[in-house]
Structure formats: C-alpha cells, structure tokens
C-alpha positions as CSV (number, residue, x, y, z in Angstrom):
1,M,-4.5,-30.7,24.5
2,S,-2.8,-28.0,22.4
3,E,-0.1,-28.6,19.9
4,L,3.1,-29.7,21.8
5,W,6.5,-29.1,20.4
6,L,9.2,-30.3,22.7
7,L,7.1,-33.1,23.9
8,R,5.6,-34.1,20.6
9,H,6.1,-37.8,21.4
10,R,2.9,-37.5,23.7
11,Q,1.1,-36.7,20.6
12,I,2.8,-38.7,17.9
13,P,3.7,-42.3,19.2
14,G,7.1,-43.9,18.2
15,L,8.8,-40.6,17.5
16,N,12.2,-42.1,19.0
17,Q,12.3,-44.2,15.8
18,L,14.1,-42.6,12.9
19,S,11.6,-43.5,10.3
20,N,8.8,-42.1,12.5
21,Y,10.6,-39.1,13.1
22,L,11.4,-38.5,9.2
23,Q,7.7,-39.2,8.5
24,H,6.8,-36.1,10.7
25,G,9.2,-33.5,9.1
26,G,12.5,-34.8,10.7
27,F,15.7,-33.1,9.7
28,E,14.0,-31.1,7.1
29,S,15.4,-27.8,9.3
30,W,18.7,-29.5,9.0
31,K,18.8,-30.0,5.4
32,K,17.4,-26.7,4.7
33,A,20.2,-25.2,7.0
34,V,23.0,-26.9,5.2
35,T,21.8,-26.6,1.6
36,K,20.3,-23.2,1.7
37,L,21.2,-20.8,4.7
38,T,24.6,-19.5,5.9
39,P,25.5,-19.9,9.6
40,E,24.9,-16.2,10.0
41,D,21.3,-16.6,8.7
42,L,20.8,-19.3,11.5
43,V,22.3,-17.2,14.2
44,N,20.1,-14.1,13.2
45,E,17.0,-16.3,13.0
46,V,17.8,-17.5,16.5
47,K,18.2,-14.2,17.7
48,N,15.2,-12.9,15.9
49,S,13.0,-15.9,17.7
50,G,14.2,-14.5,21.1
51,L,15.0,-18.1,22.3
52,R,16.6,-17.9,25.6
53,G,18.6,-20.9,27.4
54,R,16.4,-23.3,29.1
55,G,19.0,-24.7,31.6
56,G,18.4,-21.9,34.0
57,A,20.1,-18.8,33.2
58,G,17.8,-17.8,30.6
59,F,20.6,-16.2,28.6
60,P,19.7,-15.4,24.9
61,T,20.8,-18.2,22.6
62,G,21.6,-16.4,19.5
63,A,23.7,-13.7,21.3
64,K,25.5,-16.5,23.2
65,W,26.5,-18.0,19.7
66,S,27.7,-14.6,18.5
67,F,30.3,-14.5,21.3
68,L,32.6,-17.1,19.6
69,P,35.3,-15.2,17.7
70,N,36.0,-16.1,14.3
71,T,40.1,-15.7,14.3
72,I,40.5,-18.9,16.6
73,W,39.4,-22.6,15.3
74,P,38.1,-25.0,15.8
75,H,34.8,-24.4,17.4
76,Y,33.0,-26.8,19.5
77,V,29.2,-27.4,20.8
78,V,28.5,-29.2,23.8
79,A,25.0,-30.3,24.7
80,N,24.6,-30.1,28.6
81,A,22.4,-33.3,29.4
82,D,23.9,-33.2,33.2
83,E,20.2,-32.6,34.5
84,S,21.0,-32.9,38.4
85,E,18.6,-30.3,40.0
86,P,16.4,-31.8,42.3
87,G,12.9,-31.7,41.1
88,T,13.9,-31.2,37.3
89,F,13.3,-34.1,34.9
90,K,12.4,-32.5,31.7
91,D,15.7,-33.2,29.8
92,R,15.6,-36.9,30.3
93,E,11.8,-37.2,28.8
94,I,13.2,-35.4,25.6
95,L,16.4,-37.9,25.6
96,E,14.5,-40.9,25.8
97,F,11.1,-40.2,23.7
98,N,12.1,-37.2,21.3
99,P,16.0,-37.6,20.7
100,Y,16.1,-37.0,17.2
101,Q,14.7,-33.6,17.6
102,F,17.2,-33.0,20.4
103,L,19.9,-34.3,18.2
104,E,18.7,-32.2,15.1
105,G,18.8,-29.0,17.5
106,L,22.5,-29.9,18.3
107,M,23.4,-30.4,14.5
108,L,21.8,-26.7,13.7
109,A,23.7,-25.1,16.5
110,S,27.0,-26.6,15.2
111,Y,26.4,-25.3,12.0
112,A,25.6,-22.0,13.2
113,V,29.0,-21.5,14.7
114,R,30.8,-23.7,12.1
115,A,31.7,-26.2,14.5
116,H,32.5,-29.8,13.0
117,T,32.6,-31.7,16.2
118,A,29.9,-31.8,18.9
119,Y,29.3,-33.7,22.2
120,V,26.5,-34.6,24.4
121,Y,27.5,-34.5,28.3
122,L,25.1,-36.7,30.1
123,R,24.9,-37.2,33.7
124,G,26.4,-40.7,34.6
125,E,23.3,-42.4,35.8
126,L,21.8,-41.9,32.4
127,W,24.2,-44.5,30.8
128,H,21.6,-46.6,29.1
129,I,20.5,-43.4,27.4
130,A,23.8,-42.4,26.4
131,H,24.0,-46.0,24.8
132,K,20.9,-45.4,22.9
133,L,22.1,-42.0,21.8
134,D,25.2,-43.6,20.3
135,E,23.1,-46.1,18.3
136,R,21.1,-43.1,16.9
137,I,24.1,-41.2,16.3
138,A,25.5,-44.0,14.3
139,E,22.1,-44.4,12.4
140,L,22.2,-40.9,11.5
141,T,25.6,-41.3,10.3
142,S,24.8,-44.3,8.2
143,S,22.0,-42.5,6.8
144,G,23.9,-39.7,5.5
145,Y,22.7,-37.0,8.1
146,L,26.0,-37.0,9.8
147,G,29.5,-37.4,8.5
148,D,31.4,-35.7,5.8
149,N,30.1,-33.4,2.7
150,L,26.7,-33.5,3.9
151,F,24.1,-33.0,1.2
152,G,26.9,-32.4,-1.1
153,K,27.9,-29.4,0.5
154,D,31.5,-28.6,2.2
155,Y,30.3,-29.3,5.6
156,S,31.0,-32.2,8.0
157,L,29.8,-33.0,11.5
158,R,30.4,-35.6,14.1
159,I,28.7,-36.3,17.5
160,H,30.0,-38.0,20.4
161,T,28.5,-38.8,23.8
162,H,30.4,-38.4,27.1
163,L,29.3,-39.8,30.4
164,G,30.1,-37.7,33.8
165,A,30.3,-39.6,37.1
166,G,26.8,-38.4,38.8
167,A,28.4,-35.0,39.9
168,Y,25.8,-32.1,40.4
169,I,28.6,-29.5,40.0
170,C,29.2,-30.8,36.3
171,G,26.2,-29.0,35.3
172,E,28.0,-25.7,35.9
173,E,29.6,-25.4,32.3
174,T,33.0,-24.7,33.2
175,A,33.2,-27.9,35.5
176,L,31.6,-29.9,32.7
177,L,34.4,-29.0,30.4
178,E,37.0,-29.8,33.0
179,S,35.1,-33.2,33.4
180,M,35.3,-33.8,29.5
181,E,38.9,-33.1,29.6
182,G,39.7,-36.0,32.3
183,R,40.0,-33.5,35.2
184,L,38.0,-33.3,38.5
185,G,34.8,-31.4,38.1
186,Q,35.4,-28.1,39.4
187,P,34.5,-24.7,38.2
188,R,37.3,-22.6,36.3
189,L,38.0,-19.2,37.1
190,R,36.5,-16.7,34.6
191,P,37.7,-15.0,32.2
192,P,38.4,-16.5,30.1
193,F,35.0,-17.5,29.2
194,P,34.2,-20.9,27.3
195,A,32.9,-18.8,24.2
196,V,36.8,-17.8,23.7
197,S,38.5,-20.6,25.7
198,G,36.3,-23.7,26.2
199,L,36.7,-27.4,25.6
200,F,40.5,-28.2,24.8
201,G,41.1,-24.4,25.0
202,Y,39.3,-23.6,22.0
203,P,35.9,-21.5,21.7
204,T,32.8,-23.5,22.8
205,V,29.1,-23.2,22.9
206,I,27.1,-25.1,25.7
207,N,23.3,-25.2,25.2
208,N,20.9,-27.2,27.5
209,V,19.0,-30.1,25.9
210,E,15.4,-28.1,26.0
211,T,17.3,-25.1,24.4
212,L,18.6,-27.3,21.4
213,T,15.3,-28.9,21.0
214,N,13.6,-25.8,20.2
215,L,15.8,-25.0,17.2
216,P,14.3,-27.2,14.6
217,L,10.9,-25.4,15.2
218,I,12.6,-22.0,14.7
219,I,14.3,-22.9,11.5
220,D,11.5,-24.6,9.9
221,K,8.4,-22.2,10.9
222,G,10.6,-19.0,11.5
223,A,11.1,-16.7,14.4
224,A,7.7,-15.1,14.3
225,Y,5.9,-18.7,14.6
226,F,8.2,-19.2,17.8
227,R,7.3,-15.7,19.1
228,A,3.6,-16.5,18.9
229,Q,3.5,-18.3,22.3
230,G,4.9,-16.8,25.2
231,T,5.6,-13.5,26.2
232,E,7.7,-10.5,24.4
233,K,10.8,-11.0,26.6
234,S,10.3,-14.7,27.4
235,P,8.9,-16.2,24.0
236,G,8.0,-19.9,23.2
237,T,7.0,-22.7,25.5
238,K,8.7,-24.0,28.3
239,I,8.6,-27.5,30.1
240,F,7.6,-27.2,33.6
241,S,8.6,-30.0,35.8
242,L,5.9,-30.0,38.4
243,S,6.4,-31.9,41.7
244,G,5.9,-32.0,45.5
245,R,2.5,-32.0,47.4
246,V,0.3,-32.0,44.1
247,K,-2.0,-34.6,42.9
248,K,-0.6,-35.1,39.2
249,P,3.2,-34.2,39.2
250,G,5.0,-34.4,35.8
251,N,6.2,-32.5,32.9
252,Y,3.8,-29.9,31.2
253,E,4.8,-28.1,28.2
254,L,3.1,-24.5,28.5
255,P,3.6,-21.1,26.9
256,L,6.1,-18.9,29.0
257,G,3.8,-16.5,30.9
258,T,1.6,-19.1,32.1
259,T,0.5,-18.5,35.9
260,F,1.7,-20.8,38.8
261,R,-2.1,-21.1,39.6
262,E,-2.9,-22.8,36.2
263,L,0.1,-24.9,36.4
264,I,-0.7,-26.2,40.0
265,Y,-4.4,-26.4,40.0
266,Q,-5.6,-27.0,36.4
267,H,-2.5,-29.3,35.1
268,G,-1.4,-30.6,38.4
269,E,-5.0,-31.2,39.4
270,G,-4.6,-29.1,42.9
271,I,-2.8,-30.1,46.3
272,I,-3.0,-33.7,47.7
273,N,-6.0,-34.3,50.1
274,D,-7.0,-30.4,49.1
275,A,-4.7,-29.4,51.7
276,Q,-3.5,-25.8,51.9
277,I,-0.9,-24.7,49.8
278,K,1.9,-23.3,51.6
279,A,4.9,-22.5,49.3
280,I,6.2,-22.7,46.0
281,M,9.9,-23.3,44.7
282,P,10.0,-22.3,41.3
283,A,13.6,-23.7,40.5
284,G,14.1,-26.9,42.4
285,A,16.6,-27.1,45.3
286,S,18.1,-23.9,44.1
287,S,15.2,-21.5,44.7
288,S,13.8,-19.3,47.4
289,L,10.5,-20.7,49.4
290,I,7.8,-18.1,48.1
291,P,4.7,-18.0,50.1
292,A,1.8,-19.0,48.1
293,T,-0.3,-15.9,48.2
294,E,-2.9,-14.9,45.7
295,V,-0.2,-12.5,44.1
296,A,2.3,-15.6,43.7
297,L,-0.1,-17.8,42.4
298,D,-1.4,-15.5,39.6
299,T,2.3,-14.5,38.9
300,P,3.1,-15.3,35.2
301,M,5.9,-17.9,35.0
302,D,8.4,-15.9,32.9
303,Y,12.1,-14.8,33.6
304,E,10.9,-11.4,34.5
305,S,7.9,-12.0,36.4
306,V,9.4,-14.6,38.6
307,G,12.3,-12.3,39.2
308,A,10.0,-9.9,40.5
309,L,8.9,-12.3,43.3
310,G,12.5,-12.5,44.5
311,C,13.3,-15.8,42.9
312,A,14.7,-17.1,39.6
313,L,12.6,-19.2,37.3
314,G,15.6,-21.4,36.7
315,S,15.0,-24.6,35.0
316,A,11.4,-24.4,35.8
317,S,11.3,-27.3,38.4
318,V,8.4,-26.2,40.5
319,I,8.1,-27.9,43.7
320,I,4.9,-27.3,45.8
321,L,4.8,-27.6,49.5
322,D,1.6,-27.7,51.7
323,E,0.7,-27.0,55.3
324,T,1.9,-30.5,56.1
325,V,5.4,-29.7,55.0
326,N,8.0,-27.9,57.8
327,A,10.1,-25.5,56.2
328,S,13.2,-26.5,58.6
329,T,12.7,-30.0,56.9
330,V,12.9,-28.9,53.6
331,V,15.8,-26.5,54.4
332,S,17.7,-29.6,56.0
333,D,17.2,-31.5,52.7
334,T,18.5,-28.8,50.4
335,I,21.5,-27.9,52.8
336,H,22.4,-31.4,52.8
337,F,22.3,-32.0,49.1
338,F,24.5,-28.9,48.4
339,K,27.0,-29.9,51.2
340,H,27.2,-33.5,49.5
341,E,27.6,-31.8,46.1
342,S,29.9,-29.1,46.8
343,C,33.2,-29.5,44.9
344,G,35.2,-28.1,47.4
345,K,37.3,-25.8,45.6
346,C,36.4,-22.7,47.2
347,T,36.4,-21.9,50.9
348,P,33.0,-20.2,51.2
349,C,30.9,-22.9,49.8
350,R,33.2,-25.7,51.3
351,E,32.9,-24.3,54.9
352,G,29.5,-22.5,54.6
353,T,27.6,-25.7,53.6
354,F,29.5,-27.8,56.2
355,W,28.4,-25.4,59.0
356,M,25.2,-24.8,57.6
357,A,24.4,-28.5,58.0
358,R,25.8,-28.7,61.6
359,V,23.5,-26.0,62.8
360,I,20.3,-27.4,60.7
361,D,20.9,-30.7,62.2
362,R,20.9,-29.1,65.7
363,I,17.7,-27.7,64.9
364,E,16.0,-30.7,63.5
365,A,17.2,-32.6,66.3
366,G,15.4,-30.5,69.0
367,K,18.6,-29.3,70.6
368,A,18.9,-25.9,69.3
369,K,18.0,-22.4,71.0
370,E,16.4,-19.4,69.4
371,E,19.9,-17.8,68.5
372,D,21.0,-20.9,66.3
373,I,18.2,-19.8,63.8
374,D,19.9,-16.4,63.7
375,L,23.5,-18.2,63.4
376,L,22.1,-20.3,60.2
377,A,20.8,-17.1,58.6
378,S,24.1,-15.3,59.5
379,I,26.1,-18.3,57.8
380,A,24.1,-18.1,54.8
381,S,24.2,-14.3,54.4
382,Q,28.1,-14.4,54.7
383,M,28.3,-16.9,51.9
384,Q,26.6,-14.7,49.5
385,N,28.3,-13.2,46.4
386,K,31.5,-14.7,47.6
387,C,31.5,-18.2,46.2
388,L,33.5,-19.3,42.9
389,C,30.3,-20.4,41.3
390,A,26.6,-20.7,41.5
391,L,26.3,-23.6,43.7
392,G,27.4,-22.0,46.7
393,E,25.0,-19.2,46.1
394,F,22.0,-21.7,45.5
395,S,22.6,-23.4,48.9
396,T,21.7,-20.2,50.6
397,V,18.6,-19.2,48.9
398,S,16.3,-21.7,50.7
399,V,17.9,-21.2,54.0
400,I,17.4,-17.2,53.8
401,S,13.9,-17.2,52.2
402,A,12.6,-19.9,54.7
403,I,13.8,-18.3,57.8
404,K,12.5,-14.9,56.6
405,N,9.0,-16.2,55.7
406,Y,8.6,-19.3,58.0
407,R,10.7,-18.6,61.1
408,A,7.9,-20.4,63.2
409,D,8.7,-23.7,61.6
410,F,12.3,-23.6,62.7
411,A,11.0,-22.2,66.1
412,A,8.9,-25.3,66.3
413,R,12.0,-27.6,66.3
414,L,13.8,-25.8,69.1
415,E,14.7,-27.5,72.6
416,K,11.9,-27.2,74.9
C-alpha cells in the first residue's frame, strides 16, 4: 500500500487521539502558519498547489479564498460536513478516524482568510460525531491550539459545530447558511455570493471536509510535493467512494487521474459473481449512467477527463451497475430521492420531480406505454437550466442518460 495522506489512520492506528496525532507531526503546519507565515503566504501556497474543491464542483480552493473582500469584516469559515449524496461516504471516515487533520485544515483556512470564528456544519444523522468533535475542540482549546493569542501572536480562533436536520439540500452552500441562521434550508438567490455576503451577511468561505484535510500536507511539505501526484490540472490524491455491484466496496485514496478500470478491478476486485459490468455512475445519484465501454473504463478519473465523457466527477462517489441491474429501477430510485429532498422553493424542481416520479412509477408498475418513456425524457429536459440550484439539475441527469443509453430497460417494463 502506498503512503496515504487523507486516510492516514489506516496506516497509523489511533490517529483520532490527540497525543498520537501530535506524535506524527500534528499541528506543526498550524504552528508554522501562525508563527512564520502571513495569511497571504497561505493563500498563495494553496493556489500554487492547484488544490481543487473536493465537495463536487472542483473549484480552485485558493482562488475561492481570494474572493473575500478585505473591506468587510468579520470573515467566517464553514466546513461543509453535510455529506448526503447517495454513494458518498468519504467525509464521515475522516471525521471519525482522522478528525484532527481535518480540524487543522479548518484552522489553516481560517487563518488564511483572517477569520476568528469557524463552524463545522454536519448532517443531522452524525450527531454522535458532532459530540466527539465538540470534545476534541475543547481539548485543542485547553491545549493552546485554539483560543486567544495563539503561540503568543495576535491571532485568535474558535470553532463551533452545528447540526443540520438531515436535509440533502443543505449540502448546497447557501441553503447550508440559511440553516445555520435558523431558517428553512433553502438556496438563496445569487448574487450576492457567500464570499461577499455569507453567514450573518458577512464574507464567508465554505469548504468541504476532504478539501480542508489536504491543507496540513500542503503547508508542511509545500505545493510541489502535493503536485507530485495527480495530473497537472487535477493535482493531489482523491478519496473515491466505490459502491454498487463490486466485490469490495469502500473508500480508496488514489491519485487523481487513476482509471476507472484500476479502481473497479484492482481495488474493488471486480464485479460480484464476475458478471458483466454495465454502467458507471461517477458522482452518485447526481450522475449520468455512463456505458462501461473500454474507453470509459480506461478514462482517467480527473475533473477534465470525466467531463469529456459527458458527466462530472463530482465528489467521486462511484456506483457500479452490472448486467443484473435494470436502468429503469435505478432511475426510479434517483427520481424518488430528489423528489423527497427537493426544498420546493422553485417551481421547475418542485413540479418536475413530482411529475417524473408519477411517470416512472407508471413505467415500473408495468402500466405505461412507449410514449411515457418520451414523456419522462421531455419532463427532465424541460427542467434543465431552469432550477434555482443544482438539485433540480441533478435530478434529471440519470433520467436523460439512462433513456439515451438504456431505453430497452424502460421498454422491458412497459404494459404488455
């Protein structure tokens, strides 16, 4: 096994204990930043590293930090730990088994944007992890890593946790902010963007757990070290959450640019019962059903290459379908998920997911006709580019791609 960074706990037992984390270089990057570096130094180092957001969008992290104006204060940093995408389970492993590295990354991000208060927003079902994080934050405060005048310098930082109520939509950053402020978790109209008017109306950076967990390595080893893995435009490693019809599902930390074939057949040990692979969903329920051709299997898993297949890499929650799986059933599952999770604020998403569910239910019940397949595709296409946030768009992706690539699966369900 090559050296892991994000999943270091697999090679260093007990890394979720502060004493163990400190023995293995923990908080050295934090001390270095506060005592020897300026916030601008941190921003520039992260820009040079090429680190891209690991929450799904893949936006350059350093550039995102640079958007905060230095004329409006205070600044806030929020860690998005509202991991709710079906098929994604990477952040939870970090929070449970490598929490101090994540917290150190959150602290570094806060220093970089001159924030004195940071928050961790967790999905409601992770209340037990939130309680453990509270204990660890208190431990860091009593140990002098958080609090006032850190390392004798004029910099103070406090971290708080905030639990959501289990709503998928709160993974969208402006809905997350609404939830934190005590309102219904619904997306905001943009502009203004969170970088200018975020939490409590002040400039705010929102980064994913995995994104933040990369930062101690970058500050400790430097941008060039980080860039030694991955590709030129997608540097570093990525945690790929592999699930579905594979023999060995799980989280795998691999360099960006690793092929689907290596992930599925080397790390995932192939398909259950050695069945024929049918399709790949690279980004969980939000993704297209990509036919598992030789070209697709040999495609590097990075943001550009997967995009060329007509699908986003997203959070890299790779779901594998084999020949035993009917695409219509998969689409039914994704439609009902998004219908349930739609916040209802915008009409295209609220009504579109409702009517897609009505039609797919008819198809799955064997009570539909050929034209119902076209009706389902028509509803999905009319929703595209009309929704307030990405949820509505996500709900259509599997529908359109499945009908395009696996229409026969829908036809097999029709009324005889």
